[in-house]
N, C-alpha and C positions, 0 to 999 in steps of 0.2 A: 504494500500500500504506500502511496506517495505521501511523504511528510509535508507539513506546512511550509518549512523553509525551502525544500526542494521545489515546491510548487511556485514559490516566488522567483526562483532562479530560472525555471523553465519558462515562466510567463515573460520574464525580461528578455530571454532569447527569442521567444516567439514574437514579441513586439519588434525586436530588431529585424527579424526575417520579414515581418509585415512591411516595415519601413523600406527595406531593401527592395522588395518586390514592387511595392507601389512606386517608389522613386524610379525604378528601372522602366516601368511601363509609361510613366509620365514623361520621363526624359526621352525614351525611345519615340513616343508619339510626337513630341516637340521637334526632335531632330529630323524625323521623317517628313514632317510638314515643311521643314526648312530645306528639304531635298538633300539631307545629309544622312549617312548611315546611322541607324539606331544605336549601334554599339559604341559610337563615339559619345553619344549622350549618356549611355549607361556607365562608361568608364569615368567620364567627367563628374557625373552626379555621385558616383562612389567616392571620388576624391573629395567632393564637397561635404558629404555627410559623414565621412570617415573620421577615425580617431585623431588624425593629424590636422584636421580642419575644424569643422563645426562640432565634431564629437557626438553627433546624434546617435551613431551606432559604433560598435566596436570597443566601447569602454565598459568594463564590468561594473555592475552596481554593487552596493554594499553587501547584499545577500550572497552574491557569488564570491566576493572577496572573503567574507566570513567563512564560507564553505571550505576555502583553502587556507584556513587558519590565519587570515589577515595578510596573506602573501599576494599583493596586487599583481606582481609579475606572473605568478603561477595562474592566477585567475584570467589574466589577459591571454596567456598561452592557451588555456583551455577554450576560451571563447574563440580564439583564432582557429583552433583545430575544428570546432563546429562549423565555422564559416568555410574553412578550406575543404572540408568533406563535401559540403553542399555545392561549393563551386566546382569541385572535381566531378561530382555527379552531373553537373550542368555541361561541362565540356565533354564528358564521356558520352552523354546522349547526343550531343552535337555531332561528334565524329562517328557515332553509330549511324546517324542519319546520312552522313556523307558516304559511309560504306554501303548503305542500301542503294545508293544511286551510282555505285561504281562497280562495274563488272571486271573480273580478272582479265579477260581478253582485251578490254579497253586499256587497262593499266599496262599490260604487257606491250601494247602497241607503242607506248611512249617510254619504254623502259630505258633505252639508251640515253634519251634526253634527261630523264629523271635521275639516272645515276650520275651523269655529268653535272647537273645542277646541284645534286646532293653533295658530291665530293668537293667540287669547287666552292660550294657554299659553306663547307666546313674548313677547308684549307685557307682560303683567302681571308676570311674574317679573323681566324686564329693568328695567322702570320702577321697581318697588318696590326691587329689589336695588341698582340704581344710586343711587337717592335715599338709601337707608340707608348704604351704604358711603361715599358722598360726605359725608354728614353726620358721619361719624366723623373727618373730616379727611384722608381719602385723596385722591389726585389723580384727575382726571377719567379718565385712561386706566386706572388701576388699578381704579377703581370700575366702569368699563365691562367690564373683563376678568372680574371676579368676577361681575358681573351676567350676562354671557354664559354663564358656567359654570352659572348657575341656569336657563338656558333649555331646553336639549335634554333630552328624555325618553329614558332608557335602556330601550327597549322590551323588551330581553332579560330584564330582571328580572321585569316583569309577565307577559311571555309564558311564562316558565318556570312561574310559579305557576299561571296559567290553564290551561296545558297539563297540569300535574300534577293539577289539579282536574277535567280533562276538559271544560272549558268554553271552549276556545280558539275554537270555532266560534260562540260566542254573539254576540249583537248588541253587547253591551258590549265584548267583545274586539275586534270589527271596528272599532268607533269608536276604541278606544285605539290600535290598529295604524295606522289611517288618519291619526289625529292625529299620531302619531309620525313618519310620513313627511312630513307637512306641516311640523312644527316642525323636522325635520332639515334640510329645504331652507332654511327661514328661519334656523335656527341657523348653517348653513354661511355664509350671506350675512353674518350679524352678526359671526361670527368673522373672516371675511375683512376686513370693514370695520374692526373693532377692531384686528386685527393690523396692517393697513396704517397705521392711525392711530398705533399705538404705534411704528412705524418711520418716521413722517413721510413716508409714501409712498402716499397714497391715489390709486389709479388707477380712476376711475369706469368706463372702458371695460372693463378687465379684470374688475372686479366684475360688470358687466352680463353679460359673456360667460360667466363662471363660473355665474351664476344661471340664465342661459338654457340652458346645457349640462345643469345638474342637472335642471331642469324637463323638458327634452326627453328626457333619459334615462329618467326615471320614466314620462313619458307614453308613450313608445314601447314600453317593456317591458310596462307595465300594459295599455295600450289596444290596441296593435297586436300585440305578441308573443303575448299570451294568445289573441286572436281568431284569429291565424294557426294556432296549435296546435289550437284548438278546431275550426277549419274543415278544415284539411288533415291534422291529426295529424302524427306524426313517425315512425311505423313502425319503432321501434327494435328490435322483435322480429325484423326481417329481417336485422339485422347478425349476423355470425358471432363477434363478441366475446363472451366469457363474461360473463354478467350485464350485457349491453349497456345495458339501461335504467338500471341503477344507475351504470355507468361514465359514460354520457353525462349523467346528472343531476348527478353530481359535477363534471364538466367545465363544465356550464352554471352551476352554483352558484359555482364558483371564478372562472370567467370574468366573470360579472356582478358578483361581489364586488370583483374587482380593478378592473374598469371604473368601478364606483361610487366606489371609493377614489381612483382616478386623477382623477376629476372633482372630488373634494373631499367627496363624500357619505360617510356611514358605510358600510363594506363590507357591513354587515348589511342595508342597504336593497337592495343587489344580490342578496344571498342570498334575501331574502324574495320579491323579484320573480321570481327563478328558480323558487322553489317554487310561486308562484302561477301562473306560466305552465304548469308541468308538471301542475298540478292540473286543467288543462283537457284533458289528453290522454285521448282516448276509450278507449284500450286498457286503462287502469287497471293500471299496472305494479306496484302494491303497493310503491311506493318507500319508504313509511314502514316497512314490515316489513323491506325489504332494508337500509335505512340505520339501523335501530334500534341495532345494535351500535356503529356509529360515533358515534351520538348519546350513548349511555350512557357511552362511553369519553371523549369530548372535552368534553362540556358541563360536567361538574363542575370541570374545570381552570379554566374562565373565572371561576367564582365564588370558588374558593380563591385564585386569583392576585389578584383584586380585594382580598381580605382582606389579602394580604401587603403591600399598599401603605399600610396604616394605620400611622401613627406617632404614638402617643399622647404620646410625649415632646415633641412640638411644642407641646403645650398646657400650658406652665408659667406662662403669664401670665394672670391672672384676667380682664383686659380682653379678651384674644384669645378666651378661652373664652366670655365673654359675647357677643362679636360673632358667634362661630360659632353659638351657640345661636339668636340672633335671626335670622341669615341662614338657618339651617335652617328656622326657623318661617315666615319669609317665603316660602322656596322651597316649602314644603309647602302653605301657605295659598293662594298664588297659583295654583299648578298645580291644586289641588283645586277652587278656585273656577272655573277655566276649564272643567274637566270637568263640573262641576255645571251651569254655565250652558248648555253644549252639550247636556246631557241633559235640558233642560227638557221636561216632558211625559211623561217616563218615570217609573217607580216610584222611590221614595226609595232603595231598595237599588241599583237600576241606576245612579242618579246617583252614589251613593257609590262604587260599583265603578269607574265611569269616572273620577271625580275621583281616587281612590286610585291607579288604574292609570297615571295621568299623572305621578305624583309622583317615582318613582325617577330619580336622575341617573346612578348607577353610574359606569362608566368614562368617560362623556362629560365629567363635571365634571373628572376628572383630566386629560383631554386638553387641555381649554381652559385650565385653570390652568397646565399645563406649558408650553403655547405662550407664555402671558404671562410666566412665569418665565424662559423661554428667551431672551426679548428684553429682559429686565430691567425689564419693566413691572409685574410683580407681585412684591411682597416675600415673604420667607419666611413671615411671619405670615399674610398674606392667602392664600398658597398653602395653608397649614395649614387656614385657614377653609374654603376651597373643598373640600379633601379631607374635612374633617369633615362638611360638608353632603352630599357625594356618598355617603359611607359611611352616614350616619344615614338618609338617605332610602332607601337600599338595604335596610337592616335593618328599618326600621319598616313598610314597605309589605306585604311578604309575609304576616306574621301578620294584618294588617288585612284583606287580600283573602280569606284563608282564613276568618276570622271572619265576614265579610259573606256568604260563600256558604254557611256553615253555619247562618245564621239562617233560620228558616222564613219564606217570603214569603207574606204575606196580601194583597198588593196586586196589582192587574193593571195592565198598562201602559195608559195613557190612550189613547183612540183618536186617531190622528193622520191628518191629511190634508194634501195639497199638499206644500209645501217642508218643513214641519216633520217630515214622515215620514222625512226624510233625516237 
């Protein structure tokens, strides 16, 4: 039975969730009317109502602090965990939807371009970022952590915009998604290496096993799982569970997300693969329609909660602001260049879409910087730089993608043959 004090704490969290959801819908509506992507409004309103600005949400009340014996930091951490879990569920359902609209054969058609974009999108930001941070006088390990934060693409940002525009099944979207899978695997390996280096404990065997497990997981789900469902189907309509296809789809989505996270990959990779597997089911369960309510409810939480992590008060030093601006510029330029190189032979607009779609770092930059800060390898100043870069790339890309798709295309894709067609 729930005690009186715990009721107060639960009520306070529910009020915060109500405010987050209401603010997301109002901001999304406003920015849509202004012909801007809804997610920009959601991130900005999160920054406004978050603990670093107005403090409407994200600050534990007295009852929650008392529950942790008066330890305010522990109460804040617990509240952040609640928000982070809900945000993670939001981005998981988002990438599951993306997977439902992605067929394996379509993804394989752009595999060469996706691999080029993913590899270059890892190497270029890391090399340029490391060189710049090191040149400012920072240590090798701190430079490596900040550079690693510049590597991984937060595909959830671009996927939301492309989905809202109704072009998630386009060739450009498939290249962006494929590249994000590649650089997530490479980013995992780099983070593992840098984290081990920061703790003076580099285990080559463990790193090799982690990388092999990540590749094997993606390959099995994408190549074998999809083909098994395509060939044998899953006959969910025979189950007596109410809405059996939806229930089993959610189980597969959460199961593969948890497994991906356990391996060390982003949970959204597992969610995407689950959606892509179910896209092959011949029955056509209308899973998108059945899960649309869950999508509309959870996805906005992810973007508002990203906004709540923004702390503009960290930028009181002109030198740090300058470093943050340069790092952001390098992060944008290198990812954009990787996408454009991979899109060689496509139209200029397609190249620009792929380049821009690779740019957002979103929550990924926060995670890497937090790992470095947690082991004392990243200073508060450099943590603020990584957060600035993550937020700036998140806010800049959606309007650019919308603008690109609103431009009339007078170009045709150049004929492609052989490997270049991929």
